[in-house]
C-alpha positions, 0 to 999 in steps of 0.5 A, a space after each residue: 536480513 534487510 527488512 521491509 521498513 528498512 528498505 522502504 525508508 532507504 529508498 525514500 531517503 535516497 530520493 524516491 517519492 513516498 508513493 505506492 502505485 496500485 495495480 488494479 487491472 481491468 480488461 476494459 482499461 487495458 491498451 486495445 492493441 495489447 494481445 487483444 486475442 489472448 486470455 485475460 490473465 495473459 493480457 494483464 501480465 503483459 501489461 504489467 511486464 511493460 509498465 513495471 520498468 516505467 513505474 520503477 523509475 518513480 515509485 519504491 513499491 507497487 500494491 497489486 490488489 488481489 481481487 482484480 486477479 482472483 476474479 479470473 480464477 486459477 489463471 488470475 492467481 498465477 497472473 498475481 504471482 507473476 506480477 509480484 515476481 515482475 515487480 521484484 525483478 525491477 527492484 520494486 517492493 510489493 505490498 500485497 493488497 489482500 486484506 486478510 483477517 482470520 484466526 489460528 491455523 487459517 491466519 498462519 496459512 494466509 501469512 505463509 502463502 502471501 508473504 511468499 509473494 509480497 514484502 508487506 500485506 494489508 490486514 483486517 483487525 476485526 477479529 483481534 490480536 490473535 488474528 494478526 499475530 501470525 503476520 506479526 511473527 513474520 515481521 521479525 527480522 529473523 523471520 523474514 522482516 516483512 511488513 503489514 498495514 492494518 485497516 484503521 480508517 478506510 477511505 470509503 464513505 461507509 467507513 462511518 458505519 462502524 469506525 465512528 462508533 464510540 468506545 468510551 470517549 473515542 471512536 472505534 478507529 482510534 481504538 484500533 489505531 492504539 492497538 496497531 501502535 501497541 503491536 508495533 512497539 513489540 517489534 524493532 524499528 527502522 528510522 523510527 518506524 515499526 513494521 506495523 503500519 496502518 491504512 488511513 484514508 486520504 479522504 478524511 484529512 481533518 482526522 489525519 493529524 489525530 491519527 498520526 499522533 496515535 500512530 507515531 511509529 507506524 508507516 501510513 498507507 494513504 489510499 483515496 487520492 484522485 477518483 475518491 476525492 482525496 487531495 495530496 495537498 492535505 496529507 502533510 501531517 502524515 510525514 515527518 521532517 525527513 519525508 518519511 512515514 507515509 505512502 500515498 497510493 494512486 491507482 487509476 490516475 496512473 495505470 488508467 490515465 490513457 484511453 484503450 486506443 492510445 498508442 502512447 500509453 506507456 509514455 502517458 503512464 510515465 508522465 502521470 507517475 512522474 507528476 504524481 511523484 513530484 506532487 507527493 515529494 513536494 508535500 512530504 519534504 515540507 512536512 513540519 513534524 519532528 523526526 521519529 526515533 
């Protein structure tokens, strides 16, 4: 079984940029000529059917946000399933942005259902270790070799409301980071990294080096570049000397880089993805940190 983290590291070492393209489909941002009379879910699938081969030239993985599918009900969930399948058909890894967090049999059911579609998932840690345990079980090489990204320091301004609260001498987000590191220590690593990653917003660059130090063996998923104000140039501390250890997320800047009336929308996506990949590669390859083993 080739695990998620092994495949991710292999692709980045082979030259793919350390990026993940977020799939957040909005009807008002789709090409106007793309099945204009079809139901919303069908339009979304067709958009991804055409965009996926372009994305696969530049990115190792995509991150479909389930909220933008679920809002269309049963048809929307089928569109999510089809989108995950399309990504796999084009050799892309899938990070299911589902942000699940529950306990017991409910958490186990979420893990079973969502890992059937995605290679990795985003998780809420608020309910504690037993809420992530069913997902961590699926990260073992003999149980699927999946991956998770646990919310540690989110990119939104409201993150301060709870994540900055002091627990003893440190912030709550640091306490969560230490827990993520402990959970990952119990699982096999690939190229120095465990399958238990962390979501750390690119909007908090002054905190990135500290959080990286607390999470030395975790892949960091870095949302917030672009529309939320994060800058790629600030993200070098997230990477090791090989360009591994982090995935920079971009959603709107790639898949909403065109006006609905633009006939050349696929070419625009191609150019935007290529530019973003080049920018992130340039930062990752000059990262000053030591290899993690």
